[in-house]
C-alpha positions, 0 to 999 in steps of 0.5 A, spaced: 480 531 497 483 538 499 485 543 494 492 543 492 497 546 496 493 547 503 495 544 509 490 538 509 492 537 502 499 536 504 497 532 510 493 527 505 499 527 501 504 525 506 499 519 509 499 517 501 507 516 501 507 513 508 502 508 506 505 506 499 512 506 503 509 500 507 506 497 501 512 497 498 516 494 504 510 489 505 511 486 497 519 486 498 520 490 492 527 492 495 529 485 493 531 483 486 526 482 482 521 484 476 518 489 480 524 492 484 524 499 485 517 500 482 510 502 485 507 500 478 501 495 480 503 495 487 496 497 490 492 492 485 497 486 488 496 488 495 488 488 493 489 481 490 493 478 496 488 481 501 482 477 497 486 471 498 488 472 505 481 473 507 478 467 504 484 462 507 486 466 513 481 470 516 484 471 523 491 473 520 491 481 520 498 482 516 495 487 511 492 493 515 493 498 510 487 497 505 482 502 506 475 499 506 
């Protein structure tokens, strides 16, 4: 991770924001529900989704945002 305020840090942060926005949309958090408008627990939910997707739908390439 780069030092705070450097060009590299700014780009890393920009990419994190893009990734979280995509995950937010993928999890449909803009719709009414218990997690509407929050990012809390989002990454963990996507990890669980990815685990089950790999187990039952290995050819499905929906979630491309999880880093290996």
